[in-house]
C-alpha positions in Angstrom: 0.0 0.0 0.0 1.3 3.5 -1.0 2.0 6.0 1.8 3.5 9.5 1.7 5.7 10.7 4.5 7.0 14.3 5.0 10.5 14.7 6.4 13.4 17.1 6.8 16.4 16.6 4.5 18.5 14.9 7.2 15.7 12.3 7.4 14.9 12.0 3.7 18.4 12.4 2.2 19.4 8.9 1.6 16.1 7.7 -0.1 15.4 11.0 -1.9 19.0 11.2 -3.3 18.9 7.7 -4.6 15.5 8.2 -6.4 16.5 11.6 -7.8 19.8 10.3 -9.1 18.1 7.3 -10.8 15.5 9.5 -12.5 17.3 12.8 -13.2 21.0 11.8 -13.5 20.9 8.3 -14.9 17.7 8.4 -17.0 17.6 12.1 -18.1 21.3 12.9 -18.1 21.1 15.9 -15.7 24.7 16.6 -14.4 25.0 15.4 -10.8 26.3 18.8 -9.7 23.0 20.4 -10.8 20.8 17.8 -9.2 21.8 18.5 -5.6 21.6 22.0 -4.3 21.5 24.1 -1.1 17.7 24.2 -1.1 17.4 20.6 0.0 18.3 21.5 3.6 15.7 24.3 3.6 12.9 22.3 2.0 10.2 19.9 3.2 10.6 16.6 1.5 7.9 14.0 0.6 8.7 10.4 0.2 6.4 7.8 -1.3 6.7 4.3 0.0 5.2 1.0 -1.2 5.5 -1.0 2.0 9.0 -0.1 3.1 10.3 0.5 -0.4 10.9 4.2 -1.3 9.5 4.7 -4.9 9.1 8.5 -5.3 10.0 11.9 -3.9 9.4 15.6 -4.2 10.1 18.8 -2.2 8.4 22.0 -1.1 10.7 25.0 -0.9 10.2 27.8 1.6 9.0 30.1 -1.2 6.2 27.8 -2.2 7.9 26.1 -5.2 7.4 22.3 -5.6 10.4 20.6 -7.2 12.5 17.5 -7.7 9.4 15.4 -8.3 10.7 12.0 -9.2 9.1 8.5 -9.4 11.1 5.4 -10.1 10.3 4.0 -13.6 8.5 0.8 -12.5 6.1 2.9 -10.4 5.1 5.5 -13.0 1.5 5.6 -14.1 0.4 4.1 -10.8 -0.6 7.2 -8.9 2.6 7.8 -7.0 3.3 11.2 -8.6 -0.3 12.3 -8.0 -0.1 11.3 -4.3 3.2 13.1 -3.8 1.9 16.3 -5.5 -1.3 16.3 -3.5 0.6 15.9 -0.2 3.0 18.7 -1.1 0.2 21.0 -2.1 -1.6 20.2 1.2 1.6 21.0 3.1 1.8 24.3 1.4 -1.8 25.1 2.2 -1.4 24.0 5.8 1.5 26.5 6.3 -0.5 29.3 4.8 1.0 29.6 1.3 -1.2 31.5 -1.1 0.1 29.7 -4.2 2.3 26.9 -5.3 4.7 27.2 -8.2 6.8 24.6 -10.1 9.0 24.1 -13.1 7.5 21.3 -15.1 9.3 19.3 -17.7 7.2 19.9 -20.9 6.4 16.2 -21.2 4.6 16.4 -17.8 2.4 19.5 -18.5 -0.8 17.4 -18.8 -0.1 15.8 -15.5 0.2 19.1 -13.7 -2.8 20.6 -15.6 -4.9 17.7 -14.4 -4.0 18.8 -10.8 -5.1 22.4 -11.4 -1.8 24.0 -12.3 -1.7 26.6 -15.1 1.2 27.5 -17.4 3.0 30.9 -16.8 5.2 32.5 -19.4 7.2 30.8 -22.1 8.9 27.4 -22.3 12.6 27.6 -21.3 15.5 25.2 -21.0 16.9 23.9 -17.7 19.6 21.3 -17.5 19.1 20.7 -21.2 15.4 19.8 -20.8 12.5 22.0 -21.9 10.5 23.3 -18.9 7.4 25.4 -18.3 6.7 27.5 -15.2 3.3 26.6 -13.7 1.2 27.9 -10.8 -1.7 26.8 -8.6 -3.6 29.4 -6.5 -4.4 28.1 -3.0 -6.7 31.0 -2.2 
């Protein structure tokens, strides 16, 4: 059964790093030095577990951005990303954020639209991958 846990970086680091490296560095070719940043220690992290197996992760930054959403390949299309996103949006709402922002890879735009996010501005490149800024009002 899928469960989502929220944690500080010192608690989530080992599982989140492994998932993010598998998805972003190994699959998508993002340089490892771009994947990890100083914002991890300041962010709230969500980890998705199937039983005791970590299968997905995401983070909520202090400024209301959701990022580093990653689900291991065998678990995609099974609701893991949706559960992570819902929990991170809920955490933002609980702390009083008025909106949530994110930088979506273009291939995932429909996923975020289905969760109420709207595109903002033009498509841009980040780490060699086309992205689109998106926002969700919580008010």
